[in-house]
PyMOL CGO cylinders between C-alpha atoms (Angstrom):
from pymol import cmd
from pymol.cgo import CYLINDER

trace = [
    CYLINDER, -0.07, 0.03, 0.09, 1.35, 3.48, -1.17, 0.3, 1, 1, 1, 1, 1, 1,
    CYLINDER, 1.35, 3.48, -1.17, 0.92, 6.23, 1.69, 0.3, 1, 1, 1, 1, 1, 1,
    CYLINDER, 0.92, 6.23, 1.69, -0.78, 9.44, 1.31, 0.3, 1, 1, 1, 1, 1, 1,
    CYLINDER, -0.78, 9.44, 1.31, 2.23, 11.50, 1.24, 0.3, 1, 1, 1, 1, 1, 1,
    CYLINDER, 2.23, 11.50, 1.24, 3.70, 9.27, -1.65, 0.3, 1, 1, 1, 1, 1, 1,
    CYLINDER, 3.70, 9.27, -1.65, 0.52, 9.42, -3.40, 0.3, 1, 1, 1, 1, 1, 1,
    CYLINDER, 0.52, 9.42, -3.40, 0.55, 12.72, -3.56, 0.3, 1, 1, 1, 1, 1, 1,
    CYLINDER, 0.55, 12.72, -3.56, 4.13, 13.11, -4.56, 0.3, 1, 1, 1, 1, 1, 1,
    CYLINDER, 4.13, 13.11, -4.56, 3.60, 10.50, -7.50, 0.3, 1, 1, 1, 1, 1, 1,
    CYLINDER, 3.60, 10.50, -7.50, 0.54, 12.43, -8.92, 0.3, 1, 1, 1, 1, 1, 1,
    CYLINDER, 0.54, 12.43, -8.92, 2.43, 15.69, -8.74, 0.3, 1, 1, 1, 1, 1, 1,
    CYLINDER, 2.43, 15.69, -8.74, 5.11, 13.92, -10.92, 0.3, 1, 1, 1, 1, 1, 1,
    CYLINDER, 5.11, 13.92, -10.92, 2.60, 12.57, -13.35, 0.3, 1, 1, 1, 1, 1, 1,
    CYLINDER, 2.60, 12.57, -13.35, 1.39, 15.83, -13.88, 0.3, 1, 1, 1, 1, 1, 1,
    CYLINDER, 1.39, 15.83, -13.88, 5.22, 16.93, -14.58, 0.3, 1, 1, 1, 1, 1, 1,
    CYLINDER, 5.22, 16.93, -14.58, 5.78, 14.22, -16.90, 0.3, 1, 1, 1, 1, 1, 1,
    CYLINDER, 5.78, 14.22, -16.90, 2.56, 15.26, -19.10, 0.3, 1, 1, 1, 1, 1, 1,
    CYLINDER, 2.56, 15.26, -19.10, 3.40, 19.01, -18.95, 0.3, 1, 1, 1, 1, 1, 1,
    CYLINDER, 3.40, 19.01, -18.95, 6.74, 17.38, -20.48, 0.3, 1, 1, 1, 1, 1, 1,
    CYLINDER, 6.74, 17.38, -20.48, 5.04, 15.57, -23.78, 0.3, 1, 1, 1, 1, 1, 1,
    CYLINDER, 5.04, 15.57, -23.78, 2.62, 18.76, -23.63, 0.3, 1, 1, 1, 1, 1, 1,
    CYLINDER, 2.62, 18.76, -23.63, 5.80, 21.17, -23.79, 0.3, 1, 1, 1, 1, 1, 1,
    CYLINDER, 5.80, 21.17, -23.79, 7.62, 18.69, -26.37, 0.3, 1, 1, 1, 1, 1, 1,
    CYLINDER, 7.62, 18.69, -26.37, 4.15, 18.86, -28.36, 0.3, 1, 1, 1, 1, 1, 1,
    CYLINDER, 4.15, 18.86, -28.36, 4.68, 22.22, -28.61, 0.3, 1, 1, 1, 1, 1, 1,
    CYLINDER, 4.68, 22.22, -28.61, 7.88, 22.17, -29.41, 0.3, 1, 1, 1, 1, 1, 1,
    CYLINDER, 7.88, 22.17, -29.41, 6.97, 19.93, -32.34, 0.3, 1, 1, 1, 1, 1, 1,
    CYLINDER, 6.97, 19.93, -32.34, 4.67, 22.51, -33.97, 0.3, 1, 1, 1, 1, 1, 1,
    CYLINDER, 4.67, 22.51, -33.97, 7.32, 25.04, -33.90, 0.3, 1, 1, 1, 1, 1, 1,
    CYLINDER, 7.32, 25.04, -33.90, 9.48, 22.67, -35.95, 0.3, 1, 1, 1, 1, 1, 1,
    CYLINDER, 9.48, 22.67, -35.95, 6.49, 21.95, -38.06, 0.3, 1, 1, 1, 1, 1, 1,
    CYLINDER, 6.49, 21.95, -38.06, 6.36, 25.47, -39.22, 0.3, 1, 1, 1, 1, 1, 1,
    CYLINDER, 6.36, 25.47, -39.22, 9.89, 25.88, -39.69, 0.3, 1, 1, 1, 1, 1, 1,
    CYLINDER, 9.89, 25.88, -39.69, 9.50, 22.52, -42.10, 0.3, 1, 1, 1, 1, 1, 1,
    CYLINDER, 9.50, 22.52, -42.10, 12.43, 20.99, -40.15, 0.3, 1, 1, 1, 1, 1, 1,
    CYLINDER, 12.43, 20.99, -40.15, 10.86, 17.42, -40.50, 0.3, 1, 1, 1, 1, 1, 1,
    CYLINDER, 10.86, 17.42, -40.50, 14.19, 15.67, -38.72, 0.3, 1, 1, 1, 1, 1, 1,
    CYLINDER, 14.19, 15.67, -38.72, 13.45, 18.16, -35.36, 0.3, 1, 1, 1, 1, 1, 1,
    CYLINDER, 13.45, 18.16, -35.36, 9.41, 17.16, -35.52, 0.3, 1, 1, 1, 1, 1, 1,
    CYLINDER, 9.41, 17.16, -35.52, 10.51, 13.50, -35.27, 0.3, 1, 1, 1, 1, 1, 1,
    CYLINDER, 10.51, 13.50, -35.27, 13.06, 13.97, -32.55, 0.3, 1, 1, 1, 1, 1, 1,
    CYLINDER, 13.06, 13.97, -32.55, 10.35, 15.84, -30.62, 0.3, 1, 1, 1, 1, 1, 1,
    CYLINDER, 10.35, 15.84, -30.62, 7.76, 13.14, -31.92, 0.3, 1, 1, 1, 1, 1, 1,
    CYLINDER, 7.76, 13.14, -31.92, 9.67, 10.78, -29.73, 0.3, 1, 1, 1, 1, 1, 1,
    CYLINDER, 9.67, 10.78, -29.73, 10.37, 13.26, -27.02, 0.3, 1, 1, 1, 1, 1, 1,
    CYLINDER, 10.37, 13.26, -27.02, 6.56, 13.38, -26.63, 0.3, 1, 1, 1, 1, 1, 1,
    CYLINDER, 6.56, 13.38, -26.63, 5.95, 9.44, -26.68, 0.3, 1, 1, 1, 1, 1, 1,
    CYLINDER, 5.95, 9.44, -26.68, 8.94, 9.07, -24.29, 0.3, 1, 1, 1, 1, 1, 1,
    CYLINDER, 8.94, 9.07, -24.29, 6.83, 11.33, -21.62, 0.3, 1, 1, 1, 1, 1, 1,
    CYLINDER, 6.83, 11.33, -21.62, 3.75, 9.84, -22.09, 0.3, 1, 1, 1, 1, 1, 1,
    CYLINDER, 3.75, 9.84, -22.09, 5.22, 6.53, -21.27, 0.3, 1, 1, 1, 1, 1, 1,
    CYLINDER, 5.22, 6.53, -21.27, 7.23, 7.86, -18.30, 0.3, 1, 1, 1, 1, 1, 1,
    CYLINDER, 7.23, 7.86, -18.30, 3.74, 9.33, -17.02, 0.3, 1, 1, 1, 1, 1, 1,
    CYLINDER, 3.74, 9.33, -17.02, 1.58, 6.21, -17.76, 0.3, 1, 1, 1, 1, 1, 1,
    CYLINDER, 1.58, 6.21, -17.76, 4.44, 4.05, -15.76, 0.3, 1, 1, 1, 1, 1, 1,
    CYLINDER, 4.44, 4.05, -15.76, 4.09, 6.29, -12.73, 0.3, 1, 1, 1, 1, 1, 1,
    CYLINDER, 4.09, 6.29, -12.73, 0.26, 5.96, -13.48, 0.3, 1, 1, 1, 1, 1, 1,
    CYLINDER, 0.26, 5.96, -13.48, 0.51, 2.27, -13.53, 0.3, 1, 1, 1, 1, 1, 1,
    CYLINDER, 0.51, 2.27, -13.53, 2.78, 1.75, -10.51, 0.3, 1, 1, 1, 1, 1, 1,
    CYLINDER, 2.78, 1.75, -10.51, 0.35, 4.17, -8.37, 0.3, 1, 1, 1, 1, 1, 1,
    CYLINDER, 0.35, 4.17, -8.37, -2.46, 1.83, -9.36, 0.3, 1, 1, 1, 1, 1, 1,
    CYLINDER, -2.46, 1.83, -9.36, -0.35, -1.22, -8.26, 0.3, 1, 1, 1, 1, 1, 1,
    CYLINDER, -0.35, -1.22, -8.26, 0.45, -0.07, -4.84, 0.3, 1, 1, 1, 1, 1, 1,
    CYLINDER, 0.45, -0.07, -4.84, -3.39, 0.38, -4.39, 0.3, 1, 1, 1, 1, 1, 1,
    CYLINDER, -3.39, 0.38, -4.39, -3.28, 4.58, -4.40, 0.3, 1, 1, 1, 1, 1, 1,
    CYLINDER, -3.28, 4.58, -4.40, -5.69, 7.00, -6.24, 0.3, 1, 1, 1, 1, 1, 1,
    CYLINDER, -5.69, 7.00, -6.24, -3.79, 8.23, -9.32, 0.3, 1, 1, 1, 1, 1, 1,
    CYLINDER, -3.79, 8.23, -9.32, -5.59, 12.06, -9.38, 0.3, 1, 1, 1, 1, 1, 1,
    CYLINDER, -5.59, 12.06, -9.38, -5.14, 13.79, -13.00, 0.3, 1, 1, 1, 1, 1, 1,
    CYLINDER, -5.14, 13.79, -13.00, -3.98, 17.32, -12.24, 0.3, 1, 1, 1, 1, 1, 1,
    CYLINDER, -3.98, 17.32, -12.24, -4.27, 20.44, -14.68, 0.3, 1, 1, 1, 1, 1, 1,
    CYLINDER, -4.27, 20.44, -14.68, -1.45, 20.73, -17.05, 0.3, 1, 1, 1, 1, 1, 1,
    CYLINDER, -1.45, 20.73, -17.05, 0.03, 24.29, -17.53, 0.3, 1, 1, 1, 1, 1, 1,
    CYLINDER, 0.03, 24.29, -17.53, 0.20, 26.25, -20.97, 0.3, 1, 1, 1, 1, 1, 1,
    CYLINDER, 0.20, 26.25, -20.97, 3.35, 25.35, -22.63, 0.3, 1, 1, 1, 1, 1, 1,
    CYLINDER, 3.35, 25.35, -22.63, 5.56, 27.98, -24.51, 0.3, 1, 1, 1, 1, 1, 1,
    CYLINDER, 5.56, 27.98, -24.51, 4.62, 27.83, -27.88, 0.3, 1, 1, 1, 1, 1, 1,
    CYLINDER, 4.62, 27.83, -27.88, 7.79, 30.28, -29.66, 0.3, 1, 1, 1, 1, 1, 1,
    CYLINDER, 7.79, 30.28, -29.66, 11.43, 30.41, -29.44, 0.3, 1, 1, 1, 1, 1, 1,
    CYLINDER, 11.43, 30.41, -29.44, 13.96, 32.62, -31.38, 0.3, 1, 1, 1, 1, 1, 1,
    CYLINDER, 13.96, 32.62, -31.38, 15.55, 29.42, -32.94, 0.3, 1, 1, 1, 1, 1, 1,
    CYLINDER, 15.55, 29.42, -32.94, 16.38, 25.72, -32.99, 0.3, 1, 1, 1, 1, 1, 1,
    CYLINDER, 16.38, 25.72, -32.99, 19.25, 26.46, -30.64, 0.3, 1, 1, 1, 1, 1, 1,
    CYLINDER, 19.25, 26.46, -30.64, 17.12, 28.38, -28.54, 0.3, 1, 1, 1, 1, 1, 1,
    CYLINDER, 17.12, 28.38, -28.54, 14.75, 25.21, -28.40, 0.3, 1, 1, 1, 1, 1, 1,
    CYLINDER, 14.75, 25.21, -28.40, 17.49, 22.84, -27.30, 0.3, 1, 1, 1, 1, 1, 1,
    CYLINDER, 17.49, 22.84, -27.30, 18.43, 25.37, -24.57, 0.3, 1, 1, 1, 1, 1, 1,
    CYLINDER, 18.43, 25.37, -24.57, 15.12, 24.76, -23.25, 0.3, 1, 1, 1, 1, 1, 1,
    CYLINDER, 15.12, 24.76, -23.25, 15.16, 21.23, -23.58, 0.3, 1, 1, 1, 1, 1, 1,
    CYLINDER, 15.16, 21.23, -23.58, 17.92, 20.87, -21.17, 0.3, 1, 1, 1, 1, 1, 1,
    CYLINDER, 17.92, 20.87, -21.17, 16.66, 23.37, -18.85, 0.3, 1, 1, 1, 1, 1, 1,
    CYLINDER, 16.66, 23.37, -18.85, 13.10, 21.56, -18.50, 0.3, 1, 1, 1, 1, 1, 1,
    CYLINDER, 13.10, 21.56, -18.50, 15.20, 18.30, -18.29, 0.3, 1, 1, 1, 1, 1, 1,
    CYLINDER, 15.20, 18.30, -18.29, 17.49, 19.16, -15.39, 0.3, 1, 1, 1, 1, 1, 1,
    CYLINDER, 17.49, 19.16, -15.39, 14.02, 20.13, -13.83, 0.3, 1, 1, 1, 1, 1, 1,
    CYLINDER, 14.02, 20.13, -13.83, 12.50, 16.92, -14.77, 0.3, 1, 1, 1, 1, 1, 1,
    CYLINDER, 12.50, 16.92, -14.77, 15.52, 15.55, -13.35, 0.3, 1, 1, 1, 1, 1, 1,
    CYLINDER, 15.52, 15.55, -13.35, 15.60, 17.70, -9.60, 0.3, 1, 1, 1, 1, 1, 1,
    CYLINDER, 15.60, 17.70, -9.60, 12.17, 16.35, -9.43, 0.3, 1, 1, 1, 1, 1, 1,
    CYLINDER, 12.17, 16.35, -9.43, 12.69, 13.10, -9.96, 0.3, 1, 1, 1, 1, 1, 1,
    CYLINDER, 12.69, 13.10, -9.96, 15.19, 13.43, -6.97, 0.3, 1, 1, 1, 1, 1, 1,
    CYLINDER, 15.19, 13.43, -6.97, 12.75, 15.12, -5.08, 0.3, 1, 1, 1, 1, 1, 1,
    CYLINDER, 12.75, 15.12, -5.08, 9.93, 12.32, -5.33, 0.3, 1, 1, 1, 1, 1, 1,
    CYLINDER, 9.93, 12.32, -5.33, 12.86, 9.94, -4.31, 0.3, 1, 1, 1, 1, 1, 1,
    CYLINDER, 12.86, 9.94, -4.31, 13.47, 12.01, -1.38, 0.3, 1, 1, 1, 1, 1, 1,
    CYLINDER, 13.47, 12.01, -1.38, 9.98, 11.59, -0.57, 0.3, 1, 1, 1, 1, 1, 1,
    CYLINDER, 9.98, 11.59, -0.57, 10.23, 7.76, -0.56, 0.3, 1, 1, 1, 1, 1, 1,
    CYLINDER, 10.23, 7.76, -0.56, 13.40, 7.90, 1.38, 0.3, 1, 1, 1, 1, 1, 1,
    CYLINDER, 13.40, 7.90, 1.38, 11.41, 9.69, 4.15, 0.3, 1, 1, 1, 1, 1, 1,
    CYLINDER, 11.41, 9.69, 4.15, 8.56, 7.28, 3.73, 0.3, 1, 1, 1, 1, 1, 1,
    CYLINDER, 8.56, 7.28, 3.73, 11.04, 4.28, 3.85, 0.3, 1, 1, 1, 1, 1, 1,
    CYLINDER, 11.04, 4.28, 3.85, 9.36, 3.20, 0.64, 0.3, 1, 1, 1, 1, 1, 1,
    CYLINDER, 9.36, 3.20, 0.64, 11.89, 0.89, -0.82, 0.3, 1, 1, 1, 1, 1, 1,
    CYLINDER, 11.89, 0.89, -0.82, 9.44, -0.21, -3.49, 0.3, 1, 1, 1, 1, 1, 1,
    CYLINDER, 9.44, -0.21, -3.49, 9.19, 3.31, -4.42, 0.3, 1, 1, 1, 1, 1, 1,
    CYLINDER, 9.19, 3.31, -4.42, 13.23, 4.03, -4.17, 0.3, 1, 1, 1, 1, 1, 1,
    CYLINDER, 13.23, 4.03, -4.17, 13.86, 0.59, -6.33, 0.3, 1, 1, 1, 1, 1, 1,
    CYLINDER, 13.86, 0.59, -6.33, 11.14, 1.97, -9.19, 0.3, 1, 1, 1, 1, 1, 1,
    CYLINDER, 11.14, 1.97, -9.19, 12.51, 5.19, -9.40, 0.3, 1, 1, 1, 1, 1, 1,
    CYLINDER, 12.51, 5.19, -9.40, 15.97, 4.08, -9.86, 0.3, 1, 1, 1, 1, 1, 1,
    CYLINDER, 15.97, 4.08, -9.86, 14.97, 3.61, -13.29, 0.3, 1, 1, 1, 1, 1, 1,
    CYLINDER, 14.97, 3.61, -13.29, 13.77, 7.14, -13.64, 0.3, 1, 1, 1, 1, 1, 1,
    CYLINDER, 13.77, 7.14, -13.64, 16.83, 8.55, -11.93, 0.3, 1, 1, 1, 1, 1, 1,
    CYLINDER, 16.83, 8.55, -11.93, 18.96, 6.75, -14.93, 0.3, 1, 1, 1, 1, 1, 1,
    CYLINDER, 18.96, 6.75, -14.93, 16.66, 7.65, -17.52, 0.3, 1, 1, 1, 1, 1, 1,
    CYLINDER, 16.66, 7.65, -17.52, 17.20, 10.93, -16.66, 0.3, 1, 1, 1, 1, 1, 1,
    CYLINDER, 17.20, 10.93, -16.66, 20.92, 10.95, -17.09, 0.3, 1, 1, 1, 1, 1, 1,
    CYLINDER, 20.92, 10.95, -17.09, 20.03, 9.29, -20.80, 0.3, 1, 1, 1, 1, 1, 1,
    CYLINDER, 20.03, 9.29, -20.80, 17.86, 12.23, -21.49, 0.3, 1, 1, 1, 1, 1, 1,
    CYLINDER, 17.86, 12.23, -21.49, 20.50, 15.18, -20.51, 0.3, 1, 1, 1, 1, 1, 1,
    CYLINDER, 20.50, 15.18, -20.51, 23.39, 13.58, -22.27, 0.3, 1, 1, 1, 1, 1, 1,
    CYLINDER, 23.39, 13.58, -22.27, 20.98, 13.20, -25.30, 0.3, 1, 1, 1, 1, 1, 1,
    CYLINDER, 20.98, 13.20, -25.30, 20.02, 16.92, -25.24, 0.3, 1, 1, 1, 1, 1, 1,
    CYLINDER, 20.02, 16.92, -25.24, 23.61, 18.01, -24.26, 0.3, 1, 1, 1, 1, 1, 1,
    CYLINDER, 23.61, 18.01, -24.26, 24.60, 16.16, -27.50, 0.3, 1, 1, 1, 1, 1, 1,
    CYLINDER, 24.60, 16.16, -27.50, 22.33, 17.94, -29.72, 0.3, 1, 1, 1, 1, 1, 1,
    CYLINDER, 22.33, 17.94, -29.72, 22.72, 20.96, -28.01, 0.3, 1, 1, 1, 1, 1, 1,
    CYLINDER, 22.72, 20.96, -28.01, 26.81, 20.99, -28.54, 0.3, 1, 1, 1, 1, 1, 1,
    CYLINDER, 26.81, 20.99, -28.54, 26.19, 20.27, -32.01, 0.3, 1, 1, 1, 1, 1, 1,
    CYLINDER, 26.19, 20.27, -32.01, 23.57, 23.42, -32.50, 0.3, 1, 1, 1, 1, 1, 1,
    CYLINDER, 23.57, 23.42, -32.50, 25.76, 25.45, -31.06, 0.3, 1, 1, 1, 1, 1, 1,
    CYLINDER, 25.76, 25.45, -31.06, 28.90, 24.42, -33.18, 0.3, 1, 1, 1, 1, 1, 1,
    CYLINDER, 28.90, 24.42, -33.18, 26.41, 25.12, -36.20, 0.3, 1, 1, 1, 1, 1, 1,
    CYLINDER, 26.41, 25.12, -36.20, 25.75, 28.95, -35.76, 0.3, 1, 1, 1, 1, 1, 1,
    CYLINDER, 25.75, 28.95, -35.76, 24.17, 30.15, -38.49, 0.3, 1, 1, 1, 1, 1, 1,
    CYLINDER, 24.17, 30.15, -38.49, 25.13, 27.80, -41.35, 0.3, 1, 1, 1, 1, 1, 1,
    CYLINDER, 25.13, 27.80, -41.35, 21.87, 26.71, -42.69, 0.3, 1, 1, 1, 1, 1, 1,
    CYLINDER, 21.87, 26.71, -42.69, 23.55, 23.68, -44.55, 0.3, 1, 1, 1, 1, 1, 1,
    CYLINDER, 23.55, 23.68, -44.55, 24.81, 22.36, -41.57, 0.3, 1, 1, 1, 1, 1, 1,
    CYLINDER, 24.81, 22.36, -41.57, 21.61, 22.73, -39.85, 0.3, 1, 1, 1, 1, 1, 1,
    CYLINDER, 21.61, 22.73, -39.85, 19.98, 20.72, -42.57, 0.3, 1, 1, 1, 1, 1, 1,
    CYLINDER, 19.98, 20.72, -42.57, 22.42, 17.82, -42.35, 0.3, 1, 1, 1, 1, 1, 1,
    CYLINDER, 22.42, 17.82, -42.35, 21.51, 17.80, -38.10, 0.3, 1, 1, 1, 1, 1, 1,
    CYLINDER, 21.51, 17.80, -38.10, 17.99, 18.22, -39.39, 0.3, 1, 1, 1, 1, 1, 1,
    CYLINDER, 17.99, 18.22, -39.39, 18.57, 14.79, -41.45, 0.3, 1, 1, 1, 1, 1, 1,
    CYLINDER, 18.57, 14.79, -41.45, 20.45, 13.06, -38.51, 0.3, 1, 1, 1, 1, 1, 1,
    CYLINDER, 20.45, 13.06, -38.51, 17.64, 13.55, -36.14, 0.3, 1, 1, 1, 1, 1, 1,
    CYLINDER, 17.64, 13.55, -36.14, 15.05, 12.27, -39.01, 0.3, 1, 1, 1, 1, 1, 1,
    CYLINDER, 15.05, 12.27, -39.01, 16.51, 8.62, -37.57, 0.3, 1, 1, 1, 1, 1, 1,
    CYLINDER, 16.51, 8.62, -37.57, 15.59, 8.78, -33.97, 0.3, 1, 1, 1, 1, 1, 1,
    CYLINDER, 15.59, 8.78, -33.97, 12.84, 5.87, -33.49, 0.3, 1, 1, 1, 1, 1, 1,
    CYLINDER, 12.84, 5.87, -33.49, 11.03, 5.32, -30.18, 0.3, 1, 1, 1, 1, 1, 1,
    CYLINDER, 11.03, 5.32, -30.18, 11.07, 1.99, -28.34, 0.3, 1, 1, 1, 1, 1, 1,
    CYLINDER, 11.07, 1.99, -28.34, 8.60, 1.70, -25.54, 0.3, 1, 1, 1, 1, 1, 1,
    CYLINDER, 8.60, 1.70, -25.54, 10.75, 1.52, -22.29, 0.3, 1, 1, 1, 1, 1, 1,
    CYLINDER, 10.75, 1.52, -22.29, 10.45, -1.48, -19.84, 0.3, 1, 1, 1, 1, 1, 1,
    CYLINDER, 10.45, -1.48, -19.84, 10.06, 1.02, -16.27, 0.3, 1, 1, 1, 1, 1, 1,
    CYLINDER, 10.06, 1.02, -16.27, 10.56, -0.67, -13.11, 0.3, 1, 1, 1, 1, 1, 1,
]
cmd.load_cgo(trace, "trace")
């Protein structure tokens, strides 16, 4: 059985994960306006990953006998100055999500909920991977600068990313 405090913390994190999907969907729409189909694909994969993360937590709360409470999702930003600006925002957001996973683990530690700590270990590892992945794209965008040809090459590269459903927990 999940404690009330743990249940509340998970419900808040489910909201953060769904907001992440919503934010990346907004970024996907931005790239669609720019006709950068590889960037569109990259964001589409992010949307799917964030939805999978939220559903992993949703299922976990239900499996532990808790009550999932879906909270209102904030409106995301819709415009950016450039692809570089978008990925700076993505890295900042992923670092925020990492801090939220750490806070959720703190609650699990306080509640002495070893099952939650074990479950959340996967999410923490996933965040390390997310930040590294985003950091790689960001570094390339910083190198590219204003070179439109290089941007199109990166766009072509990002088109190859595929979604692989995670095995959570």
